[in-house]
C-alpha positions as CSV (number, residue, x, y, z in Angstrom):
1,E,-21.3,64.0,89.3
2,E,-19.2,65.2,86.6
3,S,-17.8,68.6,87.5
4,T,-17.3,71.0,84.4
5,F,-14.8,74.0,84.4
6,T,-16.2,77.3,83.0
7,P,-13.8,80.0,82.7
8,I,-14.5,83.6,83.6
9,Q,-14.8,85.9,80.6
10,K,-13.5,89.5,81.0
11,P,-16.2,91.9,79.9
12,A,-15.3,93.3,76.3
13,H,-15.1,96.8,77.5
14,A,-11.9,95.5,79.9
15,L,-10.2,93.9,77.0
16,I,-10.3,96.6,74.7
17,A,-8.9,98.3,77.7
18,S,-6.2,95.9,77.8
19,N,-5.4,95.8,74.5
20,M,-5.1,99.9,74.5
21,K,-2.6,99.5,77.3
22,I,-0.5,97.0,75.6
23,L,-0.8,99.3,72.2
24,H,0.0,102.3,74.1
25,L,3.0,100.7,75.7
26,F,4.4,99.7,72.0
27,L,3.8,103.3,70.7
28,S,5.9,104.5,73.5
29,I,8.8,102.4,73.1
30,F,8.5,103.4,69.6
31,I,8.5,106.9,70.0
32,W,11.6,107.0,72.3
33,C,13.6,104.9,70.0
34,L,12.7,107.8,67.5
35,I,13.9,110.6,69.8
36,G,16.7,108.4,70.8
37,E,18.0,107.9,67.0
38,A,17.4,112.0,66.3
39,F,19.6,112.6,69.3
40,H,22.4,110.6,67.8
41,L,22.0,111.6,64.2
42,P,23.8,115.3,64.5
43,S,26.8,113.7,66.6
44,R,27.1,111.1,63.6
45,A,26.6,113.5,61.0
46,I,29.7,115.6,62.5
47,N,31.7,112.4,63.1
48,A,31.2,111.8,59.4
49,A,32.2,115.3,58.6
50,V,35.0,115.2,60.6
51,S,36.4,111.8,59.1
52,K,36.2,113.7,55.5
53,G,38.5,116.6,56.8
54,I,35.8,118.9,57.7
55,S,36.2,120.7,61.0
56,K,33.4,121.1,63.6
57,D,33.2,124.8,63.2
58,N,32.5,124.9,59.7
59,F,30.0,122.1,59.9
60,Y,27.1,123.8,60.9
61,S,27.7,126.8,58.1
62,N,28.3,123.9,55.5
63,V,24.9,122.3,56.3
64,A,23.3,125.8,55.9
65,L,24.9,126.4,52.8
66,E,23.5,123.0,51.3
67,N,20.2,124.0,52.0
68,C,20.4,127.7,50.4
69,N,18.0,128.2,47.9
70,N,18.9,131.6,47.5
71,P,19.3,132.4,43.5
72,L,22.5,134.9,44.8
73,C,24.1,131.6,45.9
74,D,26.8,130.6,43.5
75,S,28.9,127.3,43.6
76,S,30.7,127.4,46.6
77,G,27.9,128.5,48.6
78,Y,28.9,132.4,49.1
79,F,26.4,135.0,48.7
80,D,28.1,137.5,46.2
81,G,27.4,141.0,45.2
82,I,26.8,142.3,49.1
83,S,28.5,146.0,49.6
84,A,29.3,147.4,52.9
85,D,28.3,151.0,51.5
86,D,24.6,149.7,50.9
87,H,24.2,149.5,54.6
88,E,24.0,152.8,56.2
89,E,24.2,152.5,59.9
90,T,26.7,151.2,61.6
91,I,25.5,149.8,64.9
92,L,28.7,148.4,66.5
93,R,32.5,149.1,65.9
94,I,35.0,147.2,67.9
95,N,39.0,147.8,67.3
96,F,41.1,144.9,68.2
97,S,44.8,145.1,68.7
98,F,47.2,142.3,68.7
99,S,50.9,141.5,69.9
100,E,53.8,141.7,67.6
101,E,54.3,138.2,68.2
102,S,51.0,137.6,66.5
103,S,50.7,137.7,62.8
104,G,48.0,140.3,61.0
105,D,46.3,137.1,59.3
106,R,46.2,135.2,62.2
107,A,44.5,137.9,64.5
108,L,42.4,138.8,61.4
109,E,41.0,135.0,61.1
110,A,40.5,134.4,65.0
111,I,37.9,137.2,65.0
112,R,36.1,135.9,61.6
113,E,36.2,132.8,63.5
114,Y,34.4,134.3,66.4
115,T,32.0,136.2,64.6
116,K,30.9,132.7,62.3
117,S,30.4,130.7,65.5
118,F,28.4,132.9,67.2
119,P,25.1,131.4,68.5
120,F,23.1,134.4,66.9
121,A,19.7,132.5,66.9
122,A,20.2,131.3,70.2
123,I,20.1,135.1,71.7
124,L,16.7,135.6,70.1
125,P,14.9,132.3,70.2
126,V,11.7,134.4,69.4
127,Q,12.9,136.0,66.3
128,P,13.7,133.7,63.3
129,L,16.5,134.5,61.6
130,T,19.1,133.1,59.5
131,Y,23.0,133.6,59.7
132,L,25.5,132.5,56.7
133,P,29.0,133.4,55.6
134,V,28.9,136.2,52.7
135,Q,31.0,137.7,50.3
136,T,31.3,141.4,49.8
137,T,31.8,143.2,46.2
138,S,35.7,143.7,47.2
139,G,35.9,140.0,47.8
140,E,36.1,140.0,51.8
141,P,34.2,137.5,53.9
142,A,31.8,138.6,56.2
143,V,28.4,137.3,58.0
144,K,25.4,138.2,57.0
145,V,22.3,138.0,59.7
146,T,18.8,138.4,58.4
147,F,15.3,138.6,60.3
148,L,13.0,136.8,58.7
149,R,8.8,137.1,58.8
150,K,6.1,135.2,57.0
151,K,5.9,135.7,53.4
152,T,3.1,137.2,52.0
153,A,1.8,138.4,48.5
154,E,2.9,141.9,49.3
155,K,6.0,141.4,51.4
156,G,9.3,139.2,51.1
157,S,10.5,136.5,53.6
158,E,13.9,139.1,54.3
159,D,12.9,141.5,57.2
160,G,16.6,143.4,57.3
161,G,19.5,142.3,59.1
162,I,23.0,142.9,60.2
163,L,26.3,142.8,58.1
164,W,29.4,141.7,60.0
165,L,32.7,142.6,58.5
166,S,36.1,142.5,60.0
167,S,39.3,144.2,58.4
168,L,43.0,144.6,59.2
169,G,44.1,148.6,60.1
170,D,47.6,150.2,60.6
171,V,47.8,151.1,64.1
172,R,49.4,155.0,63.4
173,S,47.0,155.6,60.3
174,E,43.9,155.0,62.6
175,G,44.9,157.3,65.2
176,M,45.8,155.3,67.9
177,D,49.2,156.7,68.6
178,V,48.0,157.6,72.0
179,I,47.9,153.5,73.0
180,Y,51.0,152.6,71.6
181,N,54.1,152.7,73.0
182,E,57.0,150.3,73.4
183,S,56.0,148.6,76.2
184,T,52.3,147.7,74.6
185,S,54.6,145.6,71.7
186,M,51.4,146.1,69.9
187,G,51.6,144.9,66.2
188,G,48.7,146.1,64.6
189,V,44.5,146.6,64.5
190,V,41.7,144.4,63.4
191,H,38.3,146.4,63.2
192,L,35.1,144.5,63.3
193,T,32.0,146.4,61.9
194,A,28.4,145.7,62.1
195,K,26.1,147.4,59.8
196,R,22.4,147.8,59.9
197,I,20.5,146.3,56.8
198,S,17.3,148.0,56.4
199,K,16.2,146.9,52.9
200,G,13.1,145.3,53.5
201,Q,12.2,146.0,56.9
202,T,8.6,147.1,57.6
203,I,9.2,147.6,61.2
204,S,12.2,148.6,63.0
205,K,14.4,145.9,64.7
206,I,16.0,147.7,67.1
207,F,15.0,145.7,69.8
208,S,16.6,142.4,68.5
209,E,19.6,144.4,67.1
210,K,20.6,145.8,70.8
211,Q,20.0,142.1,72.1
212,I,22.4,140.6,69.4
213,V,25.3,143.2,69.7
214,L,25.1,143.3,73.8
215,A,25.4,139.5,73.7
216,F,28.1,139.9,70.8
217,V,30.3,142.2,73.2
218,K,29.6,140.4,76.1
219,G,30.8,137.2,74.6
220,L,34.0,138.6,74.3
221,S,35.0,138.7,77.7
222,E,34.1,135.1,78.6
223,G,34.1,131.1,77.7
224,R,35.0,130.5,74.1
225,G,35.1,134.2,73.1
226,K,37.8,134.6,75.4
227,D,39.8,131.8,74.5
228,I,40.0,132.8,70.8
229,L,41.3,136.3,71.8
230,M,43.9,134.8,74.3
231,Q,45.3,132.2,71.9
232,A,45.9,134.6,69.0
233,G,47.4,137.4,71.3
234,I,44.3,140.0,70.7
235,E,43.2,142.5,73.1
236,V,40.0,144.9,72.8
237,R,41.2,148.4,72.6
238,S,37.7,150.2,72.0
239,I,33.9,149.6,72.0
240,F,31.6,151.4,70.1
241,H,27.6,151.0,69.8
242,L,24.3,152.3,69.6
243,W,23.4,151.3,73.2
244,M,26.1,153.0,75.2
């Protein structure tokens, strides 16, 4: 007798399940490829910026400024027309001193570098905010932290913020003679001031302000902040804030 071979056929639902497993596998591989590419994009962008002469410290500020849609942004990306007198309350004041071996410009630039590179958004992961370099009406560079909220027909998207200012001062004219003597070799002082921006606020941001100020002060004594001060020959002389 001639034997015949009858292939075993899988049920339709088994074939569908098998095909779904294959499709799921391909989708998983595709998604992981996209994730991997996303992780590599920032480093590629930074490397491209560095090759064009842009430092890593300035890269993130440049990216933020390129996406600035505020009508107050000028061609350089800085905000104009901000007056320190418009922001009524000082919430933080730090006096730094620098040695005679260090120049005032170098000390001031170091304080501004620390302020510009401080990770404000990481301190308040739940509170949406932006921080950008700005320019006051007197032409001095500063940093503006803006708290954000959902925009409505009645209220704008800005919910107040903090303006960070720094400037050079004179040791004796600032009343610091008590800590000045020959052994200190103090060449001058740098003032850093954080002022509240209450314009646009409907609810006080005192908790957010406190967290930012305390983290900012703490950062001066550790990690990158400590290194910046040491390299520029800077010491913290006095600190005042609302939560002392």
